[in-house]
Structure formats: C-alpha cells, structure tokens
N, C-alpha and C positions, 0 to 999 in steps of 0.2 A: 260676371254674375255674383262675384263674391268680394267686391271691393271692401265690404265691411270687414272681412276676415283679414285682409292683407293691406289695404290702402291706409289704414289708420293704425296708429300705435296701440298696442294691446296693453301697455303698461303706463307708468308715470310719464308725464311730459305733454307736448303739444300734439297737433293732429298727425304729424309724421315723425316725431322725434321722441326717442326713449331717453329720459334723463336718469333712470335707475340703471346704472352701469356696474354695480357691484353690491355685495352684501352689506358694506358699510352704509350705503344709501338706504337700504331696507330698515336699518336700525336708527338712522338719523338722516332725514331728507335734506336738511340745511347744510350742504357741503361747500357752498360757494365761498365762505369765509374761513374755511379750515385749512390747515397745513398738514398734509399727510400724504403718503403714497396713494391711498385710496381716493384722495380728492383731486388728483391730477386732472381728471376729466372735467370736473366742475370748476376748479380753480387752478388752471395750469401754471399761472405765474407764481402761485404759492409754493410750487416745487422747488423754487430757488432757495428756500429756507430749510430744506431737508439737510440732514447731516451728510458730510462728504462720503462718497462711495456709491455702490449700487443698491437700488431699492426695487423690489419686485412684488407684485400683487396678482394672485391667481384666484379667479372667482367663478362661481356658477350659481344661477338662479333657476328656480322652477316655478312656473306660474300656471294658475288655473282660472279660467274665466267662463262665465255663462252670459250669453246675450239673448235676452228674452223679449219677444215681440208678440203682443196680442193684436191681431188685425181684425177689424170689424168691417164687413162688406155685405150688402143685401143678398147678392147672388151666391154667397157661400152656402146658403141653405139648399142649393142644388147639389151639393157634394153628398153623395149617397153614403160615404163612409163617416161623415161628420156633418149632418144637416143643421148646423148651428150657424148663425150669422157672425160669430166671433171664433176665430181659429188661433191656436197658440203655436208659435214657431220658436223652437229652442236651438240656439247655436252653442256648440261646445268648442271652446278654444283652449288648446293645451300647448304648453311650451316646456317640455321636461328638461331641456338643457339650453340655458342662455349664458354662454361663457364670455369671459372678458379677461384680458391680460393687460397690465400696466407695468412699465419699466422706466426707471429714471437713473441717470448717472450724474452725480453732482461733484463739482469742483469748488474752488473758493468763491468765484463770482458768477459762474455760469453753470448751467445744467442742460442736458438734452433728455427728452422723454418721448415715449411712444405709448399709444393706447389702441388696443384692438377690441371691438365689441360689436353688438348689434344696435345700431343707431336708430333703427326703425323696424317695425314688424316683429318677427321673432318667434312665430308659431304657426299653428294650423287651426282652422275653424271649420266645423261641419254642421250643416243643417240637414238632418236625416229626412225631413219631410218637406224640404224646399223652403221657399219664402212666399210671404203673402202677396207681394207685388206681382209675382208670376201667376199665382193661383187666381188672383182677381182679374188679371188680363185674360187668362184662359176662360174663366167663367163668363166674362163679357163676350168674348168671341164666340164661344159655344152657344150662348143664349141667343145671339143675333143670327148666327149662320147655320147651325145644325138643323133647325126645323126646315130650312130651305133645301139642304142637301141630303136630308135623311131619306127621302124616297129613293134617290139614286143609290145611296149606300145600301139600303135594304134590298133594292132590286138586284144589285150586283151580288149581294150575299146569298139571296135566295136562288139566283141562277146558278151560283157555284155549287148549290146543293142539288142541282138537276131539275129544278122547277122551270116549267115553260115560261119564256120571257113575258108573255101577255099576262099570265096568271101571277107571276112574280111582281109585275108592275102594279097590278090591281091590289094585291096584298100589301105591297109597300106603301100605297097611298093612304092606308089606314094607320100607319105608324105614328106613334106619339113619343116625343122627346121627354124623358123623365128626369134626367140629371146626368152628372159626370163623376168620374173618378180620376185621380191623378197619381201616377207613380213618379215621384220627384225627389231629387237630392241636389244639394249644393255644397261644395267644399273648396277650400283654397288654402294656400300657404304663402308666407312672405318673409323674406330675409333681406334686410339692408345692412350689409357688412361694412363697417367703417374702420379705417386705419388712420390714426392721427399721429403726426410727427411734428415736433417743434423744439424750441430752445428758449431758455430764460437767461436774463442777465440782471445782476444786481447793480443798479445805478448808485445806491448807497447801502449802508448796512441795514436799512429799514425799507427800502423801496426797490421793487423788481418788476420787470416787464417780460411779456411772453409774445412770441410770434410763431405761428404754426399753420399747417395745412391739414385738411382731412379729405380723403378719397372715399367715396361711397359706391359700392357695387350692389345693385338691387336685382334680386331674382324672385319672381312671383309665379305662381301657377294657379289657374282657376279651372275647375272641372265641375260640370253639372249636366243634368238631363231632366227633361220634363216629357213624360209619355202619357197622354190622356186617353181615356176611353169614355164612351157614353152608354147610358142605359136607355132602352126604348121598350115600348109595348107594341104588340101587333095583335089587336083584338080580333081581326078577321081570321087569324090563324090560331086563336086561342092562347097566344103567348102574352102573359101579363107583364113580364120583365125579362130582358136579356141585355147583354152588353156586347159592344164591339169596339175594338181598338181603332183609334184614329191615327194610323201610322203617318199620314201626311201632315199631321198637326204637331208632331213631336219636335223637340229641340235637343241637340247634343252639342256640348261645348268642351273643348280642351285647349287652353291658352297658356302659353309661356311668355313671360315678359322679362326683359333684361335691360339694364341701363347702368351708366356710370357717370358720376359727377364729382367735381372738386370744389372745395371752398376754403377760404382763409379764416384764421382765428387770431385774435389779439386779446391780451389780458394784462392786468396790472394788479399788484398786491402791495399793500402798505402795512407793514408790521409796526404799528405805532409804538407799542411797548409790550411788556410781558402780559398785559391784560387785554389789549385790543388788537384786532386784525381786521382790515377791510379789504375787499377785492372786487374786481369786475371783469367781465368777459363779454366779447362780442363775436358771434359766429356769422359770417356772411352767408347769404342764401346759396343753396346748392341746386344748380339746374339739372334736373333729372328728366330725360326723355326716354321713356320705356318703349322698346320695339316689340311688337307682337309677333309671335309665331303660333298660329291658331288653326284649329280644325273646327268649323261650325257646320253642323248638318241640320238644315231646315228644308223640308220638302215643299211646304206650302208658302206661296208668295204672300198670302194674307197674314200668316203668323210671322213671317219675316218682317213685314212692314210694321206689325204691332210691336215686335220685340226690338226694332231698330234703335229706339232711344236708349236702350240699355246695352244691347249687344254691339252697337257701333264702336264702343271703346275697346272691343276685343277682336275687331276685324283683322284678318291676317295682313301683316305688313304695316299696319297703322302704328304711328308713334304717338304715345300718350304722355302728356306733360303731367308730372307729379312732383313739382319742385319742393325741396325741403326748405322751409322758411328760415329767414335770418332769426337770430336769437340774441337777446340781451340778458345777462345774468349779473346780479349784484348780491353781495353777501357780506356779513359781518359776524365776528365771533368775539364774545366777551368772557373773560375768565376772572371772576371776582377773587377766587382762590385757586391754587394750583390744581386741586382735585375736581373742580367744577368748570364746565365750559357750556356757555349758552350761545346759540347761533340762530341767525335768521337770514332769509334769502328772498329774492324776487326774480321771477322770469317773465319776459315778454317775448312771445313768438309772433313775428310779423306776417301772419297768415294772409292778410288782405293783399299783400304785395307779391305773394307767391303764386305762380301760374299753375292752373289745374286743367284737366280735360274739359273741353267745351266751355271754358271760362267760368267754371263753377265757383271760383273765388269771389265772384260778384254777389254771392249769397252769404258772405261773411260780413256781419254787421260791425264787429270790432275784433281786434287781435286777442289772442289768448293771453290771459294773465294767471300767474301762479304766485302764491305766497307760502313761505315755508318757515317753520320754527322747529328747533330741536334743543335737547339738553343731554349732556353726558356727565356722569359722576363716577370717579374712581373710588369704588367702595373699599378697595384694598389694592396692593401692588399687582395682584393676579387678575382681578375682575373689574371691568368697566361696564356700567349699565347705561342705556340710553333710551330715549323716547322722542317721538317727533309727530308733527301734524302738518298737513299741506292742504291747501284749497286751490282748485283749478276752475277757472271760469272761461268757457268758450263763448264766442259771439256768433253762433250759427243761426241763420234765419230758417224758417220752416221749409223753405225751398231747398235748402242744403240737405235736409234730413230725409232719408229713406232707408228701407231695410237693407239696401245694398251698401250704404255707407252712413253710419251715424256715430256721433260722439256726444257724451253727456257730461255736463259740469258735475263736479264731484268734490269730495274731500277724503283724505287718506289719513290713517293712523299707522304708525310703525314703531317698532322697538326691537331691542336685542341686547347682546352682550359682546364684548371683546375679551378674549382670554389672552392675557399677556404671558405666554408660556416662558419666554426668555427675553433678554434685551434685544435680541435680533429676530424674533419670530413671534407673531401673534395670530389669533384666529378670530374672524368676525362671524357671528351668527345673527341673522336678522329676519324679521317677518313684517309684512305690511298687508293691510286690507283696505280696499277702496269701497266707499259708499257713494253710489251714483244718484243724481237727481233724475227720477223718471220723468218722461215727457210724452205728451200726446200731440200728434200731428194729423190733421185732417186734409185730405186731398179730394177734390171734386172730380168725378168721372161721369161718363154718359149713363152709367148704370146706377148712379147715386154716390153719396159720400163714402170714402174709404178712410177709416181712422186707424192709425197705428199707435200703440202704446209701447214705448221703448224703455227697457230697463237693462242693467248689467250688474254683474257681481264679479269681484276679482280678489284673489289673494296670491301672494308671492312669498316664497321662502328663498333665502340666500345663505351661502357659506363662502368665506374668503380666507385665503392663506397669504399672509403678508411677511416678507422677508427683508432684512437689512443685511446685505452681503459684504 
C-alpha cells in the first residue's frame, strides 16, 4: 500500500539508489572526480591517492520530505466529510538519522576501504488520511453495490433493535444511499543497508584501479487500513440521515519485506597532473527478491477482488522483485589554482534492465540520467566553502506513475562549508534542497476519469567528521 514511501529513494539518486552518502555530498554533489575520504563511495579508485595511513569519515544526515497529491474524481462528491471532487492527500516522510561510515587504509601502491550506509530508502512516510487510489476504488464500489445491499443492511439493523422482521423489511425498502465516510491511513518504512568492501592498486603514479563488492540487506514494512461507513436516509421512519459501518468492506494490512543481494563494483582514476583528475565507476545490478510476511484482513470477496491489483504484491509468502539497477558514474575535477576546485559528474541508472514486481519496468521509457556540477574555494586555511547543482531526469511513462509509487524529475541546489580544524581533522556541514517538476496523470475508470497531480518537496541537512589517523 505504501510503495511510494519505501520502494523509491527518498533522496538524491535513481529510483532505488541513494547517492547522497555523506555531508560532503550535501555541500558538493559532484564527488565522482574528487580525491578525499568522503569521496570513496562516489570515486572508490581515487582512494589510492590518499596519504599513507588510516582515514575515517563519520556522517549523519537528516531529511524532511512532503509528498503532495491532489486527486480529482467525480464520486468524491459523495464523501460527506469533504464533498468536493478534488481531495488533497499529504504524505510526510522523515528520516532523522541517515548514518554512514567510511574507512580506508593506504600503503604505497594499494589501499583497502569499506563503506556502510543506506543505499536506498532511509525513512518513514505517513498519509494520515490514506490515498486517493483507495478512496476512488471504494467510492466506485459503494456507488455500484450499496444501493442493492442497503435494504438487507437496514433490515438487519432494524431487527437488531427489536423491530418485527416484516415491518423492518418494509421500512428498509424506503432507504436511500446518501454518501460515504472513510477512516483511512497508510504508512511505511524502508531501509536498504549497504556494506561495500574493496581495494585499489596504483598501476602507475597517476593511474589506479578499484575492485569491490557491495551487499544490500533490505527491510521494509507497510501498514494501513481502510474502514468505510455509509450514510442513509429512512423517510418512512422519519430518519433523514444516519450512518452505519461496513465492517465487511474494510481492509487491514501489515506486511514485512526482507531481502538480500550482492553486486560487484569496478572503478578507475587518472590523476593527470596537479590540475586535472578524471574517474569512472560501474556498479553491477543487484538482484533483490523481497519475501513477504503479511497479515491482510478483507472480509468481502468483492473488495478483495477490487484491491487485488495493489494488494497482490503484499500477499503472504510472495517474493517481490525490486532489483537495484546498474549504474555508470563519470567525473572530472579541475583545479586552476590550489585554492579552487571545479568538478562535474554524470550518472546513468540502467532502470529499464532492472526487474520489478509484475514487470513494471516495461513502463520506463528511458534510463535515469543525472548531471552534476560543483565548486569549492578555500577562503583561508580554516574554511572551505562550496556550492553545487544537480539535475535528474527520469523516463517514466504515465502507466508507471500512481500514488503508491511515483518519482518526479527535479533539480537540486546544495552548499556548505568544511572547517579544517587541524591537519588531521575536519568537519563538513552541508545542506541541499530539491525542486521537483510537478506532473498530472489521468487514469480512466468506469466511474469517469481520475486525475492525480503529483508534487514533492525535500530538504536535507548533513554533518560529517573526517579523521586522518
């Protein structure tokens, strides 16, 4: 029910990949061509050019996101609490702690390194009033079916009050369906923990290569409920309006998903001279098959059938494919003078080749592309300032988009400072903000067109402590 909260990355990167792994990224996105302990994740081969000894980076990020959906549907006017054809659904996603640790040990020609962080997911998302897709489904079912079953429901209710069955049946025949109410919520959480291990080797004084592996352990939870009630009038009994809960039409879901996958990583770094550095990295795809452990309570076969297209991916014991796509990263850094560093990068995520539940990857028109630029300036020995910009372009068809899982093309701006406290210790402070391209998607239903307007807002703060031991 909440793939949107957990199936997609909440931060920078592709559909299922977080590229912001530390505070240094927040202040300068273009890390692919840099040589620094904080760039080991983005440019692992560049770690070969760090000074001899131990290097350590400890980081935490805090992210806040709003996922806003305006859904328009004709039958929403039957909602007695909000009789408008357009309803607003707000998702609040929070990630107070996004930790990461990077360590590297360097010798003359080789080094070994490790990185631990959240490669995907990383937070929780809650929709306090549910989602438009579920309300639209319920509004359609109630509109079509309740008038036919209303006499029986009312007869049973009146008989429970001690009214004679014949009289109760006669009164119930005059009942009129007036509308519905929904008590609904959706929430989820997702964490893809990644541990990367690898080593570098200097082929020459200016050229180094990297080989490594990454293991990803994914753990998700989806929890939600929809409990409808209807309003009716009973003119023969002088009742203008009353409500009754439809217990047989409710849905309750609690699903845990877990999975593990391994992929390989290779990289290269060419330190041309003191002014130029270029690098590249390729991450192989990670096969993730998530196994469900679920409790789904639906009393009505009719509602079960209507909800099957969505709830099928949460059925107990089912294995759901959510592969992390392969990634190609290229980067360059140019330093015209010692105090200034200009950098640029490019990412391509091979989404079309990664398998997803029910073959959803067929609705991806082209792979995700990202372009990054950044600049750093040492204004004095103590302070380095930086700023950066990134643009992300997804290739998702309308069929891929729904309020359960949507991504929006965007651009980001970031900046921050590095405090060079000593020769062996510095502090990174970074901030980034994402500006999304809103999008409208219209889906035809038997009750008329349903239009969703998608928008998101995101901001992230980071702090990092970097040591040379």
